[in-house]
FIFI-295177 format. One record per residue: residue number from 1; residue in three letters; x, y, z of N, C-alpha, C in turn. Coordinates in steps of 0.05 Angstrom, whole numbers, plus 5000, padded with zeros to 4 digits. Example, Ala and Ser with C-alpha at 12.3 -4.5 7.8 and 13.67 -1.06 7.14 Angstrom:
! residues 2
(atom 1, Ala, (5264, 4886, 5156), (5246, 4910, 5156), (5264, 4934, 5156));
(atom 2, Ser, (5257, 4955, 5142), (5273, 4979, 5143), (5258, 5001, 5157));
! end
This chain:
! residues 223
(atom 1, Met, (6756, 9594, 4226), (6733, 9576, 4227), (6732, 9560, 4200));
(atom 2, Arg, (6729, 9533, 4203), (6726, 9516, 4180), (6700, 9501, 4182));
(atom 3, Phe, (6689, 9493, 4159), (6663, 9480, 4158), (6664, 9454, 4142));
(atom 4, Ser, (6649, 9435, 4152), (6648, 9409, 4138), (6620, 9398, 4135));
(atom 5, Ile, (6617, 9379, 4118), (6592, 9365, 4113), (6594, 9337, 4126));
(atom 6, Asn, (6573, 9329, 4139), (6573, 9304, 4154), (6549, 9287, 4144));
(atom 7, Ile, (6554, 9264, 4132), (6533, 9248, 4119), (6533, 9220, 4130));
(atom 8, Pro, (6510, 9206, 4130), (6509, 9178, 4139), (6521, 9160, 4118));
(atom 9, Asn, (6526, 9135, 4125), (6536, 9115, 4106), (6514, 9096, 4098));
(atom 10, Phe, (6489, 9105, 4100), (6466, 9087, 4093), (6446, 9104, 4077));
(atom 11, Gly, (6426, 9090, 4066), (6406, 9103, 4049), (6419, 9112, 4023));
(atom 12, Asp, (6412, 9136, 4014), (6423, 9147, 3989), (6454, 9148, 3989));
(atom 13, Phe, (6465, 9152, 4013), (6494, 9155, 4015), (6509, 9129, 4018));
(atom 14, Ala, (6495, 9106, 4015), (6509, 9080, 4015), (6523, 9076, 3988));
(atom 15, Asp, (6516, 9092, 3968), (6528, 9089, 3941), (6553, 9106, 3939));
(atom 16, Ala, (6575, 9094, 3932), (6601, 9109, 3931), (6600, 9131, 3909));
(atom 17, Arg, (6586, 9126, 3887), (6585, 9147, 3867), (6570, 9172, 3877));
(atom 18, Thr, (6550, 9168, 3893), (6535, 9190, 3904), (6553, 9206, 3923));
(atom 19, Val, (6568, 9192, 3940), (6586, 9205, 3959), (6608, 9220, 3944));
(atom 20, Ala, (6618, 9208, 3922), (6638, 9222, 3906), (6627, 9248, 3895));
(atom 21, Ala, (6603, 9247, 3885), (6590, 9271, 3874), (6586, 9292, 3895));
(atom 22, Val, (6578, 9284, 3919), (6574, 9303, 3941), (6601, 9315, 3949));
(atom 23, Ala, (6622, 9299, 3950), (6648, 9309, 3958), (6658, 9329, 3937));
(atom 24, Ala, (6655, 9323, 3912), (6664, 9342, 3891), (6648, 9368, 3892));
(atom 25, Ala, (6622, 9366, 3897), (6606, 9390, 3898), (6613, 9407, 3923));
(atom 26, Ala, (6619, 9393, 3945), (6626, 9407, 3970), (6653, 9422, 3966));
(atom 27, Glu, (6672, 9408, 3953), (6698, 9421, 3949), (6694, 9446, 3931));
(atom 28, Gln, (6679, 9443, 3910), (6675, 9465, 3891), (6661, 9488, 3904));
(atom 29, Ala, (6643, 9482, 3924), (6629, 9503, 3937), (6645, 9516, 3960));
(atom 30, Gly, (6669, 9506, 3965), (6686, 9519, 3985), (6685, 9506, 4013));
(atom 31, Trp, (6672, 9484, 4016), (6672, 9471, 4042), (6700, 9460, 4048));
(atom 32, Asp, (6705, 9454, 4073), (6732, 9446, 4082), (6735, 9417, 4087));
(atom 33, Gly, (6713, 9403, 4091), (6716, 9374, 4097), (6690, 9359, 4092));
(atom 34, Leu, (6693, 9333, 4089), (6670, 9314, 4086), (6675, 9291, 4105));
(atom 35, Phe, (6655, 9286, 4122), (6657, 9264, 4142), (6634, 9245, 4138));
(atom 36, Val, (6640, 9219, 4140), (6620, 9198, 4135), (6616, 9182, 4161));
(atom 37, Trp, (6592, 9176, 4168), (6586, 9159, 4191), (6597, 9131, 4186));
(atom 38, Asp, (6602, 9117, 4208), (6612, 9089, 4206), (6594, 9071, 4222));
(atom 39, His, (6573, 9061, 4209), (6554, 9043, 4222), (6552, 9017, 4206));
(atom 40, Val, (6546, 8996, 4220), (6541, 8970, 4207), (6511, 8966, 4203));
(atom 41, Val, (6496, 8971, 4224), (6466, 8968, 4223), (6452, 8993, 4234));
(atom 42, His, (6467, 9010, 4249), (6455, 9033, 4263), (6432, 9023, 4281));
(atom 43, Asp, (6409, 9035, 4279), (6385, 9025, 4293), (6371, 9005, 4275));
(atom 44, Lys, (6372, 8979, 4284), (6362, 8958, 4266), (6333, 8961, 4259));
(atom 45, Val, (6316, 8971, 4277), (6288, 8974, 4272), (6284, 8997, 4253));
(atom 46, Gln, (6296, 9020, 4259), (6293, 9044, 4243), (6305, 9041, 4215));
(atom 47, Arg, (6327, 9026, 4212), (6341, 9025, 4187), (6336, 8999, 4172));
(atom 48, Arg, (6317, 8983, 4181), (6312, 8957, 4168), (6306, 8961, 4139));
(atom 49, Gly, (6319, 8946, 4122), (6314, 8947, 4093), (6331, 8968, 4078));
(atom 50, Gln, (6347, 8984, 4093), (6363, 9004, 4080), (6391, 8993, 4073));
(atom 51, Asp, (6402, 9004, 4051), (6429, 8996, 4043), (6450, 9011, 4060));
(atom 52, Phe, (6472, 8998, 4066), (6495, 9010, 4080), (6520, 9008, 4063));
(atom 53, Gly, (6537, 9028, 4063), (6562, 9027, 4049), (6585, 9026, 4069));
(atom 54, Asp, (6607, 9013, 4062), (6631, 9014, 4079), (6643, 9042, 4078));
(atom 55, Pro, (6647, 9055, 4101), (6656, 9083, 4101), (6682, 9087, 4088));
(atom 56, Trp, (6701, 9068, 4090), (6727, 9072, 4078), (6726, 9069, 4047));
(atom 57, Met, (6708, 9053, 4037), (6704, 9052, 4008), (6691, 9078, 3999));
(atom 58, Leu, (6672, 9088, 4014), (6658, 9113, 4007), (6679, 9136, 4007));
(atom 59, Leu, (6696, 9137, 4027), (6716, 9158, 4028), (6737, 9155, 4007));
(atom 60, Thr, (6743, 9131, 3998), (6761, 9127, 3975), (6750, 9140, 3950));
(atom 61, Ala, (6724, 9136, 3946), (6711, 9149, 3923), (6712, 9179, 3925));
(atom 62, Ala, (6708, 9189, 3950), (6709, 9218, 3954), (6737, 9229, 3949));
(atom 63, Ala, (6758, 9213, 3958), (6785, 9222, 3954), (6792, 9224, 3924));
(atom 64, Leu, (6783, 9205, 3909), (6788, 9205, 3880), (6774, 9228, 3865));
(atom 65, Ala, (6753, 9238, 3877), (6737, 9259, 3865), (6745, 9287, 3874));
(atom 66, Thr, (6764, 9289, 3892), (6772, 9315, 3904), (6802, 9318, 3905));
(atom 67, Ser, (6811, 9342, 3913), (6840, 9346, 3915), (6847, 9363, 3940));
(atom 68, Arg, (6827, 9375, 3953), (6833, 9394, 3975), (6820, 9387, 4001));
(atom 69, Ile, (6794, 9380, 4001), (6779, 9378, 4026), (6790, 9355, 4043));
(atom 70, Arg, (6788, 9358, 4070), (6795, 9337, 4088), (6773, 9316, 4089));
(atom 71, Leu, (6781, 9291, 4095), (6763, 9268, 4094), (6766, 9251, 4119));
(atom 72, Gly, (6743, 9241, 4129), (6745, 9224, 4152), (6719, 9212, 4160));
(atom 73, Thr, (6719, 9197, 4182), (6695, 9185, 4193), (6687, 9199, 4219));
(atom 74, Leu, (6661, 9200, 4223), (6650, 9210, 4249), (6627, 9191, 4256));
(atom 75, Val, (6633, 9171, 4272), (6660, 9163, 4281), (6664, 9133, 4276));
(atom 76, Thr, (6689, 9125, 4275), (6696, 9097, 4273), (6699, 9085, 4301));
(atom 77, Pro, (6683, 9065, 4309), (6687, 9052, 4335), (6710, 9032, 4333));
(atom 78, Val, (6733, 9040, 4344), (6756, 9022, 4343), (6751, 8996, 4357));
(atom 79, Ala, (6733, 8996, 4378), (6728, 8972, 4393), (6714, 8950, 4377));
(atom 80, Arg, (6702, 8956, 4355), (6690, 8935, 4339), (6706, 8931, 4313));
(atom 81, Arg, (6730, 8940, 4312), (6748, 8936, 4289), (6773, 8921, 4298));
(atom 82, Arg, (6786, 8908, 4279), (6813, 8897, 4284), (6832, 8920, 4278));
(atom 83, Pro, (6848, 8928, 4299), (6865, 8952, 4295), (6884, 8949, 4272));
(atom 84, Gln, (6895, 8925, 4266), (6914, 8922, 4245), (6901, 8928, 4217));
(atom 85, Gln, (6876, 8918, 4214), (6862, 8923, 4189), (6854, 8952, 4186));
(atom 86, Leu, (6845, 8964, 4208), (6838, 8992, 4208), (6862, 9009, 4202));
(atom 87, Ala, (6885, 9003, 4213), (6909, 9018, 4208), (6916, 9018, 4178));
(atom 88, Arg, (6913, 8995, 4165), (6917, 8993, 4136), (6898, 9010, 4120));
(atom 89, Gln, (6872, 9009, 4128), (6852, 9025, 4113), (6858, 9055, 4115));
(atom 90, Val, (6864, 9064, 4139), (6870, 9093, 4143), (6895, 9101, 4128));
(atom 91, Ala, (6916, 9085, 4130), (6941, 9092, 4117), (6938, 9092, 4087));
(atom 92, Thr, (6922, 9073, 4076), (6918, 9073, 4047), (6903, 9097, 4038));
(atom 93, Leu, (6882, 9105, 4053), (6867, 9129, 4046), (6884, 9154, 4049));
(atom 94, Asp, (6901, 9155, 4069), (6918, 9178, 4073), (6937, 9181, 4050));
(atom 95, Ala, (6948, 9159, 4040), (6965, 9160, 4016), (6950, 9169, 3991));
(atom 96, Leu, (6927, 9156, 3987), (6911, 9162, 3963), (6903, 9192, 3962));
(atom 97, Ser, (6896, 9203, 3985), (6886, 9230, 3987), (6908, 9251, 3989));
(atom 98, Gly, (6933, 9242, 3991), (6955, 9261, 3995), (6956, 9273, 4022));
(atom 99, Gly, (6948, 9257, 4042), (6950, 9266, 4070), (6927, 9283, 4079));
(atom 100, Arg, (6902, 9275, 4072), (6879, 9292, 4079), (6860, 9278, 4099));
(atom 101, Val, (6869, 9256, 4111), (6851, 9241, 4129), (6851, 9253, 4157));
(atom 102, Ile, (6827, 9255, 4169), (6823, 9259, 4197), (6809, 9235, 4208));
(atom 103, Phe, (6820, 9223, 4229), (6809, 9199, 4240), (6791, 9206, 4264));
(atom 104, Gly, (6765, 9203, 4260), (6746, 9208, 4282), (6738, 9181, 4295));
(atom 105, Thr, (6738, 9181, 4321), (6733, 9155, 4335), (6716, 9159, 4360));
(atom 106, Gly, (6707, 9138, 4371), (6691, 9138, 4395), (6680, 9110, 4400));
(atom 107, Leu, (6663, 9107, 4420), (6651, 9080, 4425), (6632, 9072, 4403));
(atom 108, Gly, (6618, 9092, 4391), (6598, 9085, 4371), (6573, 9075, 4384));
(atom 109, Gly, (6553, 9071, 4367), (6527, 9062, 4377), (6507, 9062, 4355));
(atom 110, Pro, (6482, 9052, 4361), (6473, 9042, 4387), (6488, 9016, 4394));
(atom 111, Ile, (6497, 9014, 4419), (6515, 8993, 4427), (6502, 8965, 4424));
(atom 112, Glu, (6476, 8963, 4433), (6463, 8937, 4431), (6460, 8928, 4402));
(atom 113, Asp, (6454, 8946, 4384), (6451, 8939, 4356), (6478, 8934, 4342));
(atom 114, Glu, (6497, 8952, 4347), (6522, 8952, 4332), (6542, 8931, 4343));
(atom 115, Tyr, (6539, 8925, 4369), (6557, 8905, 4381), (6543, 8880, 4388));
(atom 116, Gly, (6521, 8882, 4403), (6507, 8859, 4413), (6496, 8841, 4391));
(atom 117, Ser, (6488, 8853, 4368), (6478, 8838, 4346), (6497, 8817, 4335));
(atom 118, Phe, (6523, 8822, 4340), (6544, 8805, 4329), (6558, 8789, 4351));
(atom 119, Gly, (6546, 8787, 4374), (6557, 8771, 4396), (6580, 8785, 4410));
(atom 120, Glu, (6584, 8811, 4405), (6604, 8827, 4419), (6594, 8836, 4446));
(atom 121, Thr, (6613, 8841, 4464), (6605, 8852, 4490), (6592, 8879, 4487));
(atom 122, Thr, (6573, 8885, 4504), (6560, 8911, 4505), (6568, 8927, 4530));
(atom 123, Asp, (6588, 8917, 4544), (6597, 8930, 4568), (6613, 8955, 4560));
(atom 124, Pro, (6603, 8979, 4567), (6617, 9003, 4558), (6645, 9006, 4570));
(atom 125, Val, (6649, 8994, 4594), (6676, 8996, 4606), (6696, 8980, 4589));
(atom 126, Val, (6688, 8956, 4581), (6705, 8939, 4564), (6710, 8952, 4537));
(atom 127, Leu, (6689, 8964, 4525), (6691, 8977, 4499), (6710, 9001, 4501));
(atom 128, Ala, (6708, 9015, 4523), (6726, 9038, 4527), (6755, 9029, 4529));
(atom 129, Glu, (6760, 9006, 4543), (6787, 8995, 4545), (6797, 8987, 4517));
(atom 130, Arg, (6780, 8975, 4501), (6788, 8967, 4474), (6794, 8992, 4457));
(atom 131, Leu, (6778, 9013, 4461), (6783, 9038, 4446), (6810, 9049, 4453));
(atom 132, Asp, (6816, 9052, 4478), (6842, 9064, 4486), (6866, 9047, 4477));
(atom 133, Glu, (6863, 9021, 4481), (6885, 9003, 4473), (6888, 9003, 4443));
(atom 134, Gly, (6865, 9003, 4429), (6866, 9003, 4400), (6878, 9029, 4389));
(atom 135, Leu, (6872, 9051, 4401), (6883, 9077, 4392), (6913, 9077, 4395));
(atom 136, Asp, (6922, 9066, 4417), (6951, 9065, 4421), (6964, 9048, 4400));
(atom 137, Leu, (6952, 9025, 4393), (6962, 9008, 4372), (6962, 9022, 4345));
(atom 138, Leu, (6940, 9036, 4339), (6939, 9050, 4313), (6961, 9070, 4310));
(atom 139, Glu, (6966, 9085, 4331), (6988, 9105, 4330), (7015, 9091, 4324));
(atom 140, Arg, (7019, 9069, 4336), (7044, 9055, 4332), (7046, 9042, 4304));
(atom 141, Tyr, (7023, 9031, 4295), (7023, 9019, 4268), (7028, 9041, 4247));
(atom 142, Trp, (7016, 9064, 4250), (7019, 9086, 4231), (7047, 9096, 4229));
(atom 143, Ser, (7063, 9091, 4250), (7091, 9101, 4250), (7109, 9087, 4230));
(atom 144, Gly, (7101, 9063, 4222), (7118, 9047, 4205), (7141, 9033, 4219));
(atom 145, Glu, (7140, 9034, 4246), (7161, 9021, 4262), (7151, 8994, 4272));
(atom 146, Pro, (7169, 8976, 4280), (7161, 8950, 4290), (7144, 8953, 4315));
(atom 147, Val, (7124, 8936, 4317), (7105, 8937, 4340), (7105, 8910, 4354));
(atom 148, Asn, (7110, 8911, 4380), (7105, 8888, 4398), (7087, 8898, 4420));
(atom 149, His, (7066, 8882, 4425), (7046, 8892, 4445), (7034, 8868, 4459));
(atom 150, His, (7032, 8870, 4485), (7019, 8849, 4501), (7000, 8863, 4520));
(atom 151, Gly, (6976, 8867, 4510), (6956, 8882, 4526), (6933, 8864, 4535));
(atom 152, Arg, (6914, 8877, 4547), (6891, 8862, 4558), (6873, 8851, 4536));
(atom 153, His, (6871, 8866, 4514), (6852, 8858, 4492), (6866, 8851, 4466));
(atom 154, Tyr, (6891, 8860, 4462), (6905, 8856, 4437), (6933, 8846, 4441));
(atom 155, Gln, (6942, 8828, 4424), (6969, 8817, 4424), (6981, 8822, 4397));
(atom 156, Val, (7006, 8832, 4396), (7020, 8836, 4371), (7049, 8827, 4375));
(atom 157, Arg, (7059, 8811, 4356), (7086, 8801, 4358), (7102, 8808, 4333));
(atom 158, Asp, (7120, 8828, 4336), (7140, 8835, 4315), (7126, 8841, 4288));
(atom 159, Val, (7110, 8861, 4287), (7095, 8869, 4263), (7103, 8897, 4255));
(atom 160, Thr, (7109, 8901, 4230), (7113, 8928, 4218), (7094, 8931, 4195));
(atom 161, Leu, (7077, 8951, 4197), (7058, 8957, 4176), (7068, 8980, 4159));
(atom 162, Leu, (7073, 8974, 4133), (7082, 8995, 4114), (7063, 8996, 4091));
(atom 163, Pro, (7060, 9019, 4078), (7074, 9044, 4085), (7062, 9057, 4110));
(atom 164, Ala, (7078, 9074, 4123), (7068, 9091, 4144), (7049, 9112, 4132));
(atom 165, Thr, (7034, 9125, 4149), (7016, 9146, 4139), (7032, 9169, 4127));
(atom 166, Val, (7020, 9182, 4108), (7033, 9205, 4096), (7036, 9228, 4116));
(atom 167, Gln, (7015, 9232, 4132), (7017, 9253, 4152), (7034, 9243, 4175));
(atom 168, Arg, (7052, 9260, 4184), (7070, 9253, 4205), (7066, 9271, 4229));
(atom 169, Pro, (7066, 9260, 4253), (7072, 9232, 4259), (7049, 9213, 4253));
(atom 170, Arg, (7025, 9224, 4248), (7001, 9208, 4242), (6979, 9227, 4234));
(atom 171, Pro, (6956, 9217, 4224), (6933, 9233, 4219), (6922, 9244, 4245));
(atom 172, Pro, (6909, 9267, 4244), (6896, 9278, 4269), (6874, 9258, 4278));
(atom 173, Val, (6873, 9255, 4305), (6853, 9237, 4317), (6834, 9255, 4333));
(atom 174, Trp, (6808, 9253, 4326), (6787, 9268, 4340), (6769, 9247, 4354));
(atom 175, Val, (6763, 9253, 4379), (6748, 9234, 4396), (6720, 9245, 4402));
(atom 176, Ala, (6700, 9229, 4398), (6672, 9237, 4402), (6662, 9227, 4429));
(atom 177, Gly, (6642, 9240, 4439), (6628, 9232, 4463), (6606, 9251, 4470));
(atom 178, Phe, (6588, 9241, 4487), (6565, 9257, 4496), (6573, 9274, 4521));
(atom 179, Trp, (6570, 9300, 4519), (6574, 9317, 4541), (6548, 9320, 4556));
(atom 180, Pro, (6548, 9319, 4583), (6570, 9323, 4601), (6584, 9298, 4611));
(atom 181, Asn, (6585, 9277, 4596), (6600, 9253, 4603), (6630, 9259, 4601));
(atom 182, Arg, (6644, 9258, 4623), (6672, 9267, 4624), (6692, 9249, 4611));
(atom 183, Pro, (6692, 9222, 4615), (6713, 9206, 4604), (6719, 9209, 4575));
(atom 184, Pro, (6699, 9210, 4557), (6706, 9214, 4528), (6721, 9240, 4523));
(atom 185, Met, (6714, 9261, 4538), (6727, 9287, 4533), (6755, 9287, 4545));
(atom 186, Arg, (6760, 9272, 4566), (6787, 9269, 4576), (6804, 9254, 4555));
(atom 187, Arg, (6792, 9234, 4542), (6805, 9219, 4521), (6811, 9239, 4497));
(atom 188, Ala, (6792, 9255, 4490), (6795, 9274, 4468), (6818, 9293, 4474));
(atom 189, Ala, (6821, 9301, 4500), (6842, 9320, 4507), (6869, 9307, 4504));
(atom 190, His, (6871, 9281, 4505), (6896, 9267, 4501), (6904, 9267, 4472));
(atom 191, Trp, (6885, 9269, 4454), (6890, 9267, 4425), (6888, 9295, 4413));
(atom 192, Asp, (6877, 9297, 4389), (6879, 9323, 4374), (6854, 9339, 4373));
(atom 193, Gly, (6831, 9328, 4378), (6806, 9343, 4376), (6783, 9329, 4389));
(atom 194, Ala, (6763, 9344, 4395), (6738, 9333, 4407), (6715, 9336, 4388));
(atom 195, Val, (6698, 9315, 4387), (6673, 9316, 4371), (6651, 9312, 4391));
(atom 196, Pro, (6642, 9334, 4403), (6622, 9332, 4425), (6593, 9330, 4414));
(atom 197, Leu, (6578, 9312, 4426), (6549, 9311, 4423), (6538, 9319, 4450));
(atom 198, Phe, (6515, 9330, 4450), (6503, 9341, 4475), (6477, 9326, 4481));
(atom 199, Thr, (6475, 9316, 4506), (6450, 9303, 4513), (6426, 9322, 4513));
(atom 200, Ser, (6432, 9348, 4514), (6411, 9368, 4514), (6403, 9378, 4486));
(atom 201, Ala, (6416, 9368, 4466), (6411, 9378, 4439), (6413, 9355, 4419));
(atom 202, Lys, (6392, 9350, 4403), (6392, 9330, 4383), (6407, 9339, 4358));
(atom 203, His, (6410, 9321, 4339), (6423, 9329, 4313), (6409, 9353, 4301));
(atom 204, Gly, (6425, 9373, 4293), (6413, 9396, 4280), (6404, 9418, 4300));
(atom 205, Gln, (6406, 9412, 4326), (6399, 9432, 4346), (6424, 9445, 4358));
(atom 206, Val, (6422, 9470, 4364), (6444, 9484, 4376), (6445, 9479, 4406));
(atom 207, Pro, (6468, 9469, 4417), (6469, 9464, 4445), (6470, 9490, 4461));
(atom 208, Pro, (6463, 9489, 4487), (6465, 9513, 4504), (6493, 9524, 4505));
(atom 209, Val, (6496, 9550, 4503), (6522, 9563, 4502), (6538, 9557, 4527));
(atom 210, Asp, (6525, 9556, 4550), (6540, 9552, 4575), (6552, 9523, 4575));
(atom 211, Glu, (6538, 9504, 4563), (6549, 9477, 4562), (6574, 9476, 4543));
(atom 212, Val, (6573, 9490, 4522), (6596, 9491, 4503), (6620, 9504, 4518));
(atom 213, Ile, (6615, 9525, 4532), (6637, 9538, 4547), (6649, 9519, 4568));
(atom 214, Asp, (6632, 9504, 4582), (6641, 9485, 4602), (6658, 9463, 4589));
(atom 215, Leu, (6648, 9454, 4566), (6663, 9433, 4551), (6690, 9442, 4543));
(atom 216, Val, (6692, 9465, 4531), (6718, 9476, 4522), (6737, 9479, 4545));
(atom 217, Ala, (6727, 9489, 4567), (6744, 9493, 4591), (6754, 9466, 4601));
(atom 218, Tyr, (6737, 9446, 4601), (6744, 9419, 4611), (6766, 9407, 4594));
(atom 219, Val, (6763, 9409, 4567), (6783, 9397, 4549), (6809, 9411, 4552));
(atom 220, Arg, (6809, 9437, 4554), (6834, 9452, 4558), (6847, 9445, 4584));
(atom 221, Gln, (6831, 9441, 4605), (6842, 9434, 4631), (6857, 9408, 4631));
(atom 222, His, (6848, 9389, 4614), (6859, 9362, 4613), (6878, 9357, 4591));
(atom 223, Arg, (6885, 9378, 4576), (6905, 9374, 4555), (6933, 9369, 4566));
! end
């Protein structure tokens, strides 16, 4: 069993020096990982007037302040990122940290605030398509091999992004979703880990044991 700290990228934690201090304290105390949320505005009404920090800059500060703990986002919405830029950010952090990155991903939300505010589609089906296609591209970019891609949402012509990630064949990819919604957990089963949220339990609440058992069985079934 390993344990991590999960912090937002807004409010007090928008400051990279604060995140670096938290990361150093977590490592010294024996924690195994530090994960940072990846939001642009989160809930616009609730967070109005609050500072936000870029999660990859915050994690860079954390990497420089530590030497052992794993670092990542929970979660980065690939659908609202340019995969090529995201691939660079992750690979750079993986090199800087000596191969300690875990890439957490999902659709993200609130969808209306995080996507609709910027003129992006809020159709979850389209966002899921972008997520899947984007993850495929990220894996190929991280390989350091030439990429050609002609997909529904992304086009790539003869691109090689170097350096490749330190971790081979790539950093672990963990996929988030709300259980009992099945598609995100099927996606998680295809990758390396699941980050389940439960509609029956809010942040800080323990989900029902039977739901956790069902989730684990479902992911194992679809591996």
